[in-house]
C-alpha positions, 0 to 999 in steps of 0.5 A, a space after each residue: 466505511 466504503 469499499 471504494 478502492 484505496 486512495 494511495 494505491 501502490 504506495 505500499 502502505 508507504 506512509 501508512 505509518 503516518 496515520 494508520 487507520 487499518 493495517 489490514 486494508 488491501 493494497 492495490 495496483 496495476 499490472 505492469 506492462 510496457 507503455 504503448 506510447 512514448 512518455 511525455 518529456 519533462 518539458 511537456 509532461 502533459 502531452 497534447 491537450 484536448 482543450 486549451 484555456 489559452 492561458 496556462 499561467 497563474 497560480 496553483 494551490 496544491 495540497 498533500 500530506 507528504 512529510 518524509 517525501 517532502 524532498 521529492 515534492 520540493 524538487 519537483 516544484 523547483 523543476 516544474 517552475 523552471 520549465 513553467 516560469 509563469 506558473 506558481 505552485 503554492 504547496 500546503 502540507 497537511 497533517 495526515 490525521 486531519 487531512 480528510 476533515 480539512 479537505 471536506 470542509 474546504 470542498 463544502 465551503 468552495 475553498 478547495 485547492 486546485 490540485 490535491 491528494 485524494 482522501 476517501 475516508 468519509 466521502 467515496 471517490 465516486 461520490 466526490 465525482 458525482 457531487 462535482 468536486 473533481 475535474 474530469 481529466 478527459 477535459 485535457 488528457 488525450 490518448 497520448 497522455 493516457 497511453 504513457 501509463 502502463 496497461 490497466 492503470 485506468 479502470 471503471 469503478 476505481 479512477 474512472 466513473 461513467 467513462 470519465 477519468 479523475 485520477 491515477 496512481 504514481 506508484 505500483 504495488 509492491 510487497 508492502 510489508 517486509 521482514 527486516 534483518 539486522 545484519 550485525 546481529 546475525 553475524 554476531 550470532 554466526 548466522 552467515 553463509 560461506 561467503 560471509 553474507 547473512 543467512 536470510 530466513 526463507 521459511 518459518 523454521 529458518 526464523 525460529 532457528 535464527 531467533 533461537 541462535 541470536 537469543 542464546 548466543 547473546 546470553 539473553 542480551 539480544 533477542 531474536 525478534 521484536 516489534 512495537 504494538 502500543 500505538 496500533 496493532 503490528 502483530 497482523 503484519 507478522 501474520 500477513 507475511 507468513 500466512 500469504 507465504 503458506 498459501 492464504 491469499 486473503 492475508 490479514 484481511 482474511 477474505 479468500 476470494 476463491 470462495 468469497 468467505 472470511 477464513 480466519 477460523 477455517 484456514 489452519 494457516 492463521 492458527 498455525 502462525 499465531 501458535 508459532 508466534 506464541 511459541 516464540 514468545 514462550 521461549 523468550 525470542 521476542 523483546 519482552 516489552 514489544 507489546 508496550 513500546 511503540 513502533 517508532 521505539 521498536 525501529 530505534 531498538 532494531 537499529 541499536 541491535 536490541 533484536 535481530 528481526 522485525 516487521 515493517 515497510 519501506 517507510 522505515 528506511 528514510 529514518 534509518 538512513 537519516 541515522 546513518 544506519 544501513 546495516 540491514 537486509 530484508 525479505 518477505 512472504 515466508 512460509 513453511 516452505 521456501 516457495 510462496 504458495 500465494 502472493 501479494 496482489 495488484 489491481 487495476 486503477 488506483 488514485 492519488 492526485 486530482 484537480 478541483 472542478 473549480 480550479 482557478 486555472 485548470 490548464 495550469 493545474 493540469 500541467 502540474 498534475 501531469 508533471 507529478 505523473 510524468 515518467 521523469 518524476 517517477 524515475 526521481 521518485 524511485 532512483 534519486 529519492 528512494 520513495 517507492 516503486 513507480 507506476 512506470 516499470 522502466 523506473 523500477 530497475 534495481 540495478 539503477 538504485 544505489 542504496 542496497 536495502 531500497 534496491 532489495 525492496 524494489 526487487 520484491 515486486 517479483 512477489 506481486 501478481 495481478 489478482 481478482 477484485 469484486 469491483 472489477 467483476 461488478 463496479 456496483 460493489 464499490 457502493 457496498 459499505 462494509 462496516 468495521 467489526 469489533 474486536 477486529 483481527 488486530 485486537 484479537 492478535 494482540 489479545 492472544 499475544 497478551 494472554 487475554 484470549 485463550 481460545 484462538 480457534 474460537 476467537 477467529 471463528 467468531 470473527 469470521 461470522 461477524 465479518 461475513 455478516 457485515 459483508 452480507 449487511 452491506 450487500 443487502 443495503 446496496 440491494 435496497 438502493 436498487 444496485 445489483 450486487 450479490 455475494 457471487 461478485 466476491 467469488 472467483 472459484 477458478 482463481 489460482 493464487 499462484 498465477 496472474 489473474 487475467 482482468 476482464 476489462 479494457 487495457 485502456 479507457 476510450 476517450 
């Protein structure tokens, strides 16, 4: 597994649910700042072109794996083709789990689509660029096109390699996982403020008290907490929300970049949170079948009021909206105290769409890609279709979003700060392969909850050792290939997790 930057940076793990690979992968995103140039209009989303093929007409084969986001895609295709009647976009929707294999086969057989969503599961993005699979966007993108994006959208080692741009994000980082609260369940349990609004938990104790009151007042017919763990490990998401709030900046990835060490066993917050979860279980606050039901079933049970609180992401909302369930609110980063002691962290760069180096009509392909990346498309992404936050800050005004739960989600962007990343310090770390270890954190949390693991501290300490060894092995192998990398690249001793980290790179690339 390569340590290349996540392919869907800033999608808040948005469709992570459609093919979960690793719940602990770190979401990344750019610092948000005002654009230095006026954005391109809908009619000419690409801005000026550095190179023209003289055509700009034809067909564009386009691949993605968007399912619930299809209404947004279909709308953009329709609007684009009205503005560009000579260009036909032929879309193919692929299964998330099969996409990587299909794309790599298409590339190797020289039959890849013209514009596509990037996958880096088996071939890292820098390798794809080196193999000549991707068209450098510099071919058509000029300074105006680049500067329509916020500062730090493009970064060497993320979406820029050897000065050539290959892709960009459409979303920025948000609080990717949230605590959802069924407002009817809370009101039925008397968990309300003086104005009738529900008492949204702000601390660990608040969650405990709410779970206890819900369970007791319903005489056991409704539970305070619930989740579905049978398809993949959800328990790390509970840990993510609570240990970050308590001051552990590594979250459920476990690596504290202040020291470069994995701290599952040495940082008391992890044990405290897991002990608290086990206390909730022992007191009967969790829905009894949480370990054996799927996340999909758990979402349905939460909707029906079988329990009052669950964890998940913004991807839950479209399904609930389809079922006409809107009686919920949300929050995130809950610690022992009300003010978080660490946050979610964004990174510069990011990826999503790219162009095939052998595109049949590269100018038409660039026009379609530019349309997807335009501020107007981003505005519709957020404000009309409620998909996720946009890379363009002006699109993310909660007051312009009619659906209250999604507006609350967008407002959680206040819980995101720019953070350090090894690949910013040393781009060569993008070539460090950190192989997965077993059991991983998800396996361990499930084992603790099920009672199969009795000694939490020992299990977490052993995990630290395995993770540290995997990192050291990856570094050693990279060094063996002549790359200058070391553990010091993963250490930021002067970093304060409560403050924005200043990225020591250019705000925009030189074209």
